[in-house]
C-alpha positions in Angstrom: 0.0 0.0 0.0 1.2 3.5 -0.7 2.7 5.7 2.1 1.0 8.5 3.9 1.2 11.7 1.8 -0.7 14.9 1.0 -3.7 12.8 -0.2 -3.4 9.7 2.0 -3.8 9.2 5.7 -3.8 5.9 7.8 -5.6 5.3 11.1 -5.7 2.0 13.0 -9.2 2.4 14.3 -12.1 4.9 13.9 -12.6 7.9 16.2 -15.2 10.6 15.6 -12.5 13.2 15.8 -11.1 11.9 12.5 -13.9 13.9 10.9 -11.4 16.8 11.3 -9.1 14.9 8.8 -12.0 14.5 6.4 -12.6 18.3 6.7 -8.9 19.0 6.0 -8.9 16.8 2.9 -12.1 18.6 1.6 -10.6 22.0 2.2 -7.3 21.0 0.4 -7.0 18.8 -2.7 -9.2 16.0 -1.5 -7.8 12.6 -0.4 -8.3 9.2 1.1 -8.6 8.1 4.7 -7.9 4.5 5.5 -9.3 3.0 8.7 -7.7 -0.2 10.0 -4.2 0.5 8.5 -1.0 1.2 10.5 1.3 4.1 9.8 3.6 1.8 7.8 0.8 0.9 5.5 0.2 -2.7 6.8 -3.4 -3.7 7.3 -4.4 -4.4 11.0 -8.1 -4.6 10.4 -11.1 -2.8 12.0 -13.9 -4.0 14.2 -17.6 -3.4 13.4 -16.8 -2.5 9.8 -20.3 -2.9 8.6 -21.7 -0.6 11.3 -19.0 2.0 10.6 -19.9 2.0 6.9 -23.3 3.3 7.9 -22.3 5.6 10.8 -19.4 7.4 9.1 -21.3 8.8 6.1 -24.1 10.0 8.3 -21.8 11.7 10.8 -19.8 13.4 8.0 -23.0 14.6 6.4 -24.4 16.0 9.7 -21.2 17.7 10.8 -19.6 18.8 7.5 -22.5 18.8 5.0 -20.5 16.5 2.8 -21.2 13.2 1.1 -18.2 10.8 1.1 -17.8 7.3 -0.2 -17.0 4.6 2.3 -15.8 1.3 0.8 -15.1 -2.0 2.6 -11.9 -3.7 1.6 -10.3 -7.0 2.7 -6.7 -8.1 2.9 -5.5 -11.4 4.4 -8.9 -11.9 6.0 -8.9 -8.4 7.7 -11.5 -5.8 6.9 -10.5 -2.1 6.5 -12.3 1.0 5.2 -11.5 3.4 2.5 -13.0 6.8 2.9 -12.8 8.9 -0.4 -13.0 12.6 0.2 -13.4 15.0 -2.9 -12.0 18.5 -2.9 -14.8 20.9 -2.0 -15.3 24.2 -3.9 -16.4 26.0 -0.8 -14.9 26.2 2.7 -15.9 23.3 5.0 -15.9 23.7 8.8 -16.0 21.2 11.6 -18.0 22.8 14.5 -16.8 26.2 13.4 -13.2 25.2 12.9 -11.5 25.2 9.5 -9.0 22.3 9.1 -6.6 22.0 6.1 -4.4 19.1 4.9 -0.9 20.1 4.0 1.9 17.5 3.4 1.1 14.6 5.6 -0.3 16.7 8.5 -3.6 18.4 9.4 -3.6 22.1 10.4 -6.2 24.2 12.2 -6.4 27.4 10.2 -6.3 30.6 12.2 -5.6 34.3 11.8 -4.4 35.5 8.4 -4.0 31.9 7.2 -7.7 31.4 7.7 -8.5 34.7 6.0 -6.4 33.8 3.0 -8.0 30.4 2.8 -11.6 31.8 2.9 -10.7 34.4 0.3 -9.1 31.9 -2.0 -12.0 29.5 -1.7 -14.4 32.3 -2.7 -12.2 33.3 -5.7 -10.9 36.5 -4.0 -7.4 37.7 -3.0 -6.5 39.7 0.0 -5.4 42.8 -2.0 -8.7 42.8 -4.0 -11.0 43.5 -1.1 -12.5 47.0 -1.3 -12.0 49.6 1.4 -14.7 51.9 2.7 -14.4 55.6 3.4 -11.4 56.3 1.1 -11.7 58.5 -1.9 -9.7 58.7 -5.1 -9.0 62.3 -4.3 -7.2 61.1 -1.1 -4.5 59.3 -3.1 -1.0 60.7 -3.7 -0.2 62.7 -6.8 3.6 61.9 -6.6 2.8 58.2 -6.6 0.8 58.5 -9.8 3.5 60.7 -11.3 6.2 58.0 -10.5 4.0 55.3 -11.9 3.4 57.1 -15.2 7.1 58.0 -15.5 8.2 54.4 -15.1 5.5 53.0 -17.2 6.4 55.2 -20.2 10.2 54.6 -19.6 9.7 50.8 -19.6 7.5 50.9 -22.7 4.8 49.0 -21.0 2.3 51.9 -21.5 2.4 54.5 -24.2 2.5 58.1 -23.1 -0.7 59.0 -25.0 -2.5 56.2 -23.1 -1.8 57.9 -19.8 -3.6 61.1 -20.6 -6.5 60.2 -18.5 -7.9 60.9 -15.0 -6.7 59.0 -11.9 -10.0 57.3 -11.7 -9.7 56.0 -15.3 -6.2 54.9 -14.6 -7.3 52.9 -11.5 -10.1 51.4 -13.5 -7.7 50.3 -16.2 -5.4 48.8 -13.6 -8.4 46.9 -12.1 -7.9 48.6 -8.7 -11.6 49.6 -8.3 -14.4 47.4 -7.2 -17.9 48.9 -7.9 -16.3 52.3 -7.6 -14.5 51.6 -4.3 -10.8 51.5 -3.9 -9.3 48.0 -3.4 -6.7 47.4 -0.7 -4.1 47.2 -3.6 -5.0 50.8 -4.6 -4.5 52.1 -1.0 -1.1 50.3 -0.8 0.1 51.4 -4.2 -1.1 55.1 -4.3 -1.9 56.4 -0.8 0.7 58.5 1.0 -0.1 56.8 4.3 -1.4 53.3 3.7 -0.5 52.4 7.3 -3.7 54.2 8.4 -5.5 51.1 7.0 -2.8 48.5 6.7 -0.4 48.4 9.6 3.2 47.4 8.9 3.1 48.4 5.2 6.5 49.9 5.2 10.1 48.7 4.9 12.9 48.6 7.5 16.6 48.7 6.6 19.3 48.0 9.2 23.1 47.9 9.0 24.7 45.2 11.2 28.3 44.8 12.3 27.2 41.3 13.5 23.9 39.5 14.0 23.7 41.0 17.5 25.1 44.5 16.7 22.8 46.9 14.8 24.8 50.1 13.9 22.0 52.2 12.3 18.6 51.8 10.6 16.0 53.5 8.5 12.2 53.1 7.9 10.8 53.9 4.5 7.2 54.8 4.6 4.7 55.9 2.0 2.9 54.2 -0.9 4.5 51.0 -2.4 5.2 53.0 -5.5 7.2 55.5 -3.5 9.0 52.7 -1.6 9.9 51.0 -4.8 11.3 54.2 -6.2 13.4 55.1 -3.1 14.6 52.0 -1.3 17.3 50.9 -3.8 18.7 54.4 -4.0 19.0 54.6 -0.2 20.6 51.2 -0.1 23.3 52.1 -2.6 24.0 55.6 -1.2 24.0 54.9 2.5 24.2 51.2 3.2 26.3 49.6 0.6 30.0 50.6 0.2 31.8 50.5 -3.1 35.6 50.3 -3.4 36.9 52.6 -6.1 39.5 52.0 -8.9 40.5 54.1 -11.8 41.2 53.2 -15.4 43.3 56.3 -16.3 40.9 59.0 -15.3 37.7 56.9 -15.5 36.3 56.2 -12.1 35.0 52.7 -11.5 32.8 51.8 -8.5 32.7 48.2 -7.3 29.6 47.3 -5.3 29.1 44.0 -3.5 25.9 43.0 -5.3 24.4 43.8 -8.7 21.9 46.6 -8.3 19.3 45.2 -10.8 19.3 41.9 -9.0 18.7 43.5 -5.5 16.0 45.7 -7.1 14.2 42.7 -8.6 14.4 40.8 -5.2 13.0 43.8 -3.4 10.1 44.2 -5.8 9.3 40.5 -5.5 9.1 40.9 -1.7 6.7 43.9 -2.1 4.3 42.0 -4.4 4.4 38.7 -2.4 4.3 40.3 1.1 1.5 39.1 3.4 0.4 42.5 4.5 -2.3 41.0 6.7 0.4 40.0 9.2 1.3 43.7 9.8 5.0 43.0 9.7 7.2 45.2 7.5 9.6 43.9 4.9 13.1 43.8 6.5 16.4 44.3 4.8 19.5 43.4 6.8 22.9 44.7 5.4 26.3 43.5 6.4 29.7 44.2 5.0 29.7 41.1 2.8 26.0 40.0 2.6 22.5 41.3 2.4 19.1 39.7 3.5 15.7 40.6 2.2 12.9 39.1 4.3 9.1 39.2 3.8 6.1 37.3 5.2 5.0 34.9 2.5 3.9 31.2 2.6 5.2 29.6 -0.6 2.6 27.6 -2.6 1.8 24.1 -1.3 4.4 21.5 -2.4 7.0 24.1 -3.2 10.5 24.2 -1.7 13.5 26.5 -1.9 14.7 24.3 -4.8 11.4 24.9 -6.6 12.0 28.6 -6.4 15.3 28.3 -8.1 13.8 26.3 -11.0 11.4 27.5 -13.8 8.0 27.8 -12.1 4.6 29.4 -12.5 4.0 33.0 -11.4 1.7 32.9 -8.4 1.7 36.3 -6.9 0.4 36.7 -3.4 -1.1 40.0 -4.4 -2.0 39.8 -8.1 -3.5 43.4 -8.3 -0.3 44.8 -6.9 1.8 42.6 -9.1 -0.2 43.8 -12.2 0.5 47.4 -11.4 4.2 46.8 -10.8 4.3 44.9 -14.1 2.6 47.9 -15.9 5.1 50.2 -14.4 8.0 48.1 -15.6 9.1 47.2 -12.1 8.9 43.4 -12.6 8.6 40.7 -15.2 5.7 38.3 -15.6 5.7 34.5 -16.0 7.7 33.8 -12.9 11.1 34.8 -14.4 12.1 37.1 -11.6 14.3 34.6 -9.7 15.8 33.3 -12.9 16.8 36.9 -13.8 18.3 37.5 -10.4 20.5 34.4 -10.6 21.6 35.3 -14.1 22.5 38.9 -13.1 24.5 37.6 -10.1 26.5 35.2 -12.2 27.2 37.9 -14.8 28.3 40.2 -12.0 30.7 37.6 -10.6 29.0 36.9 -7.3 27.4 33.7 -6.0 23.8 33.0 -6.9 21.4 34.1 -4.1 20.2 31.6 -1.5 16.5 31.3 -0.6 15.7 30.4 3.0 12.2 29.2 3.5 10.6 29.4 7.0 7.0 28.3 7.8 5.6 31.8 7.5 8.3 33.9 5.8 11.0 33.7 3.2 14.5 35.3 3.0 16.8 35.8 0.1 20.5 36.0 0.8 23.0 37.8 -1.4 26.7 37.2 -0.8 29.7 39.3 -2.0 32.6 37.6 -3.8 36.1 37.1 -2.3 37.6 40.0 -4.3 35.2 42.5 -2.8 35.7 41.2 0.7 39.5 41.4 0.3 39.4 45.0 -1.0 37.1 46.1 1.8 39.5 44.5 4.3 42.3 46.6 2.8 40.2 49.8 3.1 39.4 49.1 6.8 43.0 48.5 7.6 44.1 51.6 5.7 46.0 49.6 3.1 44.9 50.4 -0.5 45.8 48.4 -3.5 48.1 49.9 -6.2 45.2 50.5 -8.6 43.0 52.2 -6.1 45.8 54.6 -5.0 46.0 56.2 -8.5 44.7 59.7 -8.3 43.3 61.4 -11.3 44.3 64.9 -12.1 43.8 67.6 -9.4 42.9 65.1 -6.7 44.6 65.9 -3.4 47.4 63.7 -2.2 46.6 60.7 -0.1 47.1 62.5 3.2 47.0 66.1 4.2 47.4 67.2 7.8 44.4 69.1 9.2 44.1 71.5 12.1 43.8 70.2 15.6 40.8 68.0 16.2 39.9 67.8 12.5 40.2 64.5 10.7 43.0 64.0 8.2 42.0 64.3 4.6 42.5 60.7 3.4 41.9 59.4 0.0 39.1 57.2 1.4 37.3 60.3 2.7 38.0 62.3 -0.5 36.5 59.6 -2.7 33.5 59.2 -0.4 32.7 62.9 -0.6 33.1 62.9 -4.4 31.0 59.8 -4.7 28.2 61.4 -2.7 28.4 64.6 -4.7 28.1 62.7 -8.0 25.1 60.9 -6.7 23.4 64.0 -5.4 24.9 67.4 -6.5 22.5 69.2 -4.2 23.6 67.3 -1.1 24.1 69.5 2.0 27.2 69.8 4.2 25.2 68.3 7.1 24.2 65.3 4.9 27.8 64.8 3.8 29.0 64.9 7.4 26.5 62.2 8.4 27.2 59.9 5.5 31.0 60.3 6.0 30.8 59.8 9.7 32.6 63.1 10.6 31.6 66.3 12.4 30.1 69.3 10.6 33.2 71.3 11.3 35.3 68.5 9.9 33.3 68.3 6.7 33.6 72.1 6.3 37.4 71.8 6.4 37.4 68.8 4.0 35.3 70.8 1.5 37.5 73.8 1.9 40.6 71.8 1.0 38.9 70.2 -2.0 37.9 73.6 -3.3 41.4 74.9 -2.8 42.8 72.0 -4.7 40.3 72.8 -7.5 38.6 69.4 -7.2 35.1 70.7 -6.6 33.3 74.0 -6.7 30.0 75.2 -5.3 27.5 77.0 -7.6 24.8 79.3 -6.2 24.0 80.3 -2.7 25.2 78.4 0.3 21.7 77.1 0.9 20.0 75.8 -2.2 23.0 75.7 -4.6 24.8 72.6 -5.9 28.2 71.1 -6.2 30.2 70.4 -9.4 33.2 68.2 -9.7 36.0 69.8 -11.8 37.3 67.2 -14.2 
């Protein structure tokens, strides 16, 4: 006889509580319950088989409202029962409890798992439920502007097709239900979706070790705004590039490919179980990065399944559709395949997926070359290539006044990198990102201007920096 599995369960004798198992099969994929069979599949027989053949169908009908087939089988002179349970199209409860068969176990559904089950059985998804007392006029203009900009840039939507009202756009994106905004619309386009959906933001933390958090940020706002800003924040504040030069061409070497991290973040946003009220979490270390989100992978899937070609089954299909129209993601379940390819091309290991019962994490690792170069920078020992200064850059070390930090090449390159990324960056922001005092950054900028490396255009407040090539 076959072993216990998703669709097969063995019991040595009958107890009325096993109606819960029948409920679990009906709510899942259906299955077969054998009575009078040991866990190893050997038949031990059952007493009063004929009476049970009458009692079991009646009890199942009365408690579950289901009709099941109960067959009497015989092996080596021993009677045993086969109870065939079909999958039910609607949720089935046992005395108000909803049980579900997964793998070779039965689970009592509660909380958000129960909510998802009930919605799926009725053909609904969590993000498609309409929300009362929110108007289209309450949504955020900037979020719509970002969506339109990215949709046109990606070529997914033509510019002339976006000359319509916000209501028409939401209708075209299937984000309205009988004139009401869906949860997806609130998450995607409201400036403060947390008013309705707690935990709908992203946390980023930089860790020296698993137990030592150095600093952190929280990114709030619509999912469109979060998608637009998180990666920039990661690559300007949290991830450090070592710099080399090919003649006068500046080359930045980051630990992970930006497009791969971007794809992984967007996957987390569209698969997030927002009903759990737990934010997406990004943990950054010197040589690795984790992105974690609440998501139960489809039944029967494993971490290995994710790494293979698979169907696209978004947790939040309305959010996923809008992200696709904006050009943020691909369809057809190619996201993980793309991430792996980008990591290989970048020269870093393929990411690892860590699957927990109620969440999933993706782990990016830096390669040995990056780890080695960062170790040199920390120790103050720069490689020959990274020591080459282009024209007009100050020498590696210049003595500063008392209590001011020395102008090292590392600090100089960090300042120039930040200015390139944001020419309007303020002195206060430079000081924070470089980890030195405001007076220290003033002195650093003064020396860079004296050496004709940079210049400031416009008033002290509101102007911008230029790098003199």
